[in-house]
C-alpha positions as CSV (number, residue, x, y, z in Angstrom):
1,M,3.6,-13.0,42.4
2,K,-0.1,-12.8,41.0
3,Y,-1.2,-15.0,38.1
4,D,-4.1,-13.0,36.6
5,T,-4.7,-11.1,33.3
6,K,-4.4,-7.6,34.8
7,S,-1.0,-8.4,36.3
8,L,0.3,-10.2,33.2
9,V,-0.6,-7.1,31.0
10,K,0.4,-4.6,33.4
11,G,3.8,-6.3,33.7
12,S,4.3,-7.2,30.1
13,F,3.1,-4.2,28.2
14,P,6.0,-1.7,29.2
15,L,8.4,-4.4,28.8
16,L,7.1,-5.4,25.3
17,A,7.0,-1.6,24.4
18,G,10.5,-1.1,25.3
19,L,11.8,-4.1,23.5
20,L,10.1,-3.1,20.4
21,F,12.5,-0.2,20.0
22,L,15.6,-2.6,20.2
23,E,14.0,-4.8,17.5
24,I,13.8,-1.6,15.4
25,M,17.4,-0.7,16.0
26,G,18.3,-4.2,15.0
27,G,16.3,-3.8,11.8
28,T,18.0,-0.5,11.1
29,I,21.4,-2.3,11.5
30,L,20.7,-4.9,9.2
31,E,19.1,-2.3,6.7
32,N,22.4,-0.3,6.8
33,A,24.4,-3.4,6.2
34,I,22.3,-4.9,3.3
35,D,24.9,-4.1,0.8
36,S,27.5,-6.3,2.5
37,F,25.2,-9.0,2.9
38,M,24.0,-8.9,-0.7
39,E,27.7,-9.4,-1.7
40,F,27.6,-12.7,0.3
41,P,23.8,-14.0,0.2
42,L,24.9,-17.0,2.2
43,L,25.3,-14.6,5.3
44,I,22.0,-13.3,5.0
45,A,20.6,-16.8,5.3
46,A,22.6,-16.8,8.6
47,V,20.7,-14.1,10.2
48,P,17.3,-16.0,11.2
49,V,19.2,-19.2,11.9
50,I,21.6,-17.2,14.4
51,N,18.9,-15.3,16.0
52,C,16.6,-18.2,16.5
53,L,19.4,-20.4,18.0
54,G,20.5,-17.5,20.3
55,G,16.9,-17.1,21.3
56,S,16.5,-21.0,21.9
57,I,19.5,-21.3,23.8
58,G,18.5,-18.2,26.1
59,G,14.9,-19.5,26.3
60,I,16.0,-23.0,27.4
61,L,18.4,-21.4,30.1
62,G,15.8,-18.9,31.4
63,A,13.2,-21.7,31.7
64,R,15.5,-23.7,33.8
65,L,16.4,-20.7,35.9
66,S,12.9,-19.6,36.4
67,S,11.8,-23.2,37.5
68,A,14.7,-23.2,39.8
69,L,14.0,-19.9,41.3
70,H,10.3,-21.0,41.8
71,I,11.0,-24.2,43.5
72,G,13.9,-22.7,45.6
73,Y,16.7,-24.6,44.1
74,I,18.5,-21.4,43.6
75,T,18.2,-18.0,45.3
76,P,18.1,-14.7,43.7
77,N,21.6,-13.6,44.6
78,M,23.5,-14.4,41.4
79,K,25.5,-16.9,43.2
80,G,25.7,-20.5,43.7
81,Q,26.8,-23.9,42.2
82,H,23.6,-24.6,40.4
83,L,23.6,-21.2,38.8
84,S,27.3,-21.5,37.7
85,R,26.7,-25.2,36.3
86,T,23.6,-23.9,34.4
87,A,25.5,-21.0,33.0
88,G,28.2,-23.3,32.0
89,E,25.8,-25.8,30.2
90,G,24.3,-22.8,28.4
91,M,27.8,-21.7,27.3
92,A,28.9,-25.2,26.0
93,T,25.3,-25.7,24.3
94,G,26.0,-22.5,22.5
95,A,29.5,-23.3,21.5
96,L,28.7,-26.8,20.1
97,T,25.5,-25.3,18.3
98,F,27.7,-22.5,16.7
99,L,30.5,-24.8,15.8
100,A,28.1,-27.1,14.1
101,M,26.5,-24.0,12.2
102,G,30.1,-22.8,11.2
103,A,30.8,-26.2,9.7
104,L,27.3,-26.3,8.0
105,F,28.0,-23.0,6.4
106,M,31.4,-24.2,5.2
107,F,29.7,-27.0,3.4
108,L,26.9,-24.5,2.1
109,G,29.8,-22.2,0.7
110,M,31.4,-25.3,-0.9
111,G,28.1,-26.1,-2.6
112,A,27.7,-22.5,-3.8
113,L,31.3,-22.8,-5.2
114,L,32.9,-20.0,-3.1
115,D,36.6,-19.8,-3.2
116,V,38.3,-21.2,0.0
117,D,39.0,-17.7,1.4
118,Q,35.3,-16.8,1.4
119,I,34.2,-20.0,2.7
120,V,36.6,-19.7,5.9
121,K,35.5,-16.1,6.4
122,I,31.8,-17.1,6.3
123,A,32.5,-20.1,8.7
124,L,34.4,-17.6,11.0
125,I,31.7,-15.0,10.9
126,V,29.0,-17.5,11.8
127,L,31.1,-19.1,14.5
128,L,32.4,-16.0,16.2
129,S,29.0,-14.2,16.1
130,G,27.5,-17.3,17.7
131,L,29.9,-17.4,20.3
132,I,29.6,-13.7,21.3
133,L,25.8,-14.0,21.1
134,T,25.8,-16.9,23.5
135,L,27.8,-15.0,26.0
136,V,25.4,-12.1,25.8
137,V,22.3,-14.4,25.8
138,V,23.5,-16.4,28.9
139,A,24.4,-13.3,30.7
140,T,21.0,-11.8,29.9
141,S,19.0,-14.8,30.9
142,I,20.5,-15.0,34.2
143,S,20.2,-11.5,35.0
144,T,16.7,-11.1,33.7
145,A,15.3,-14.2,35.5
146,I,16.9,-13.2,38.8
147,Y,16.2,-9.4,38.4
148,S,12.4,-10.4,37.5
149,Y,12.2,-12.7,40.4
150,K,13.5,-9.9,42.8
151,L,10.9,-7.4,41.6
152,G,8.1,-9.9,42.1
153,L,7.4,-10.6,38.3
154,D,7.4,-14.1,37.0
155,P,10.6,-14.9,35.1
156,D,8.4,-17.1,32.9
157,D,6.6,-13.8,31.5
158,T,9.8,-11.8,31.4
159,V,12.8,-14.0,30.1
160,I,11.6,-15.3,26.8
161,P,10.6,-11.7,25.3
162,V,13.7,-10.2,26.6
163,I,15.9,-12.9,25.2
164,T,14.3,-13.3,22.0
165,T,14.8,-9.5,21.5
166,V,18.3,-9.4,22.6
167,A,19.3,-12.4,20.6
168,D,17.8,-10.6,17.4
169,F,19.4,-7.5,18.1
170,T,22.7,-9.1,19.2
171,G,22.9,-11.6,16.4
172,I,22.6,-8.9,13.7
173,G,25.0,-6.8,15.5
174,C,27.6,-9.5,15.7
175,L,27.1,-10.6,12.2
176,V,27.7,-7.0,11.0
177,L,30.7,-6.5,13.4
178,M,32.3,-9.7,12.3
179,M,31.7,-8.9,8.6
180,M,33.6,-5.6,9.4
181,I,36.3,-7.2,11.2
182,L,36.9,-9.7,8.4
183,N,36.5,-7.2,5.8
184,I,33.5,-8.7,4.0
């Protein structure tokens, strides 16, 4: 792996250009669902929180995997006890984080004087969206770190941009999907 400006730009620019389209698609999904969000303004407040938390969980996991690959603690074959444990820790972190977020949104719903049915639906939307997002982010972190490493790219340069974009797109998509499933 080369650590110079030319290699960084050469490796990052195509990736960032491709990720731009995924971000635009996420924004389009959000724009198309804006009427549903306007009926429950509390849910629009969940968008940046879910996206940020998903990106953070993926970023933490990606950083750990990148370090482990660099020092040889894990090999890039998608197997091993350390990789399984790290994935499990990412899932547990996401589950606890989004459980707490669901509870927080229940309290916010009570403070906004919403009826019980609305409060439960909002909490479920936030919790279920976060759990699905966690699955996607953990799988994407692992595969991006390992695939980058196999290609001779530094996972430190690829995991974070991929994860933040995937978290934004998936977070929005999961919220909209859960809103549709729960009839909001």
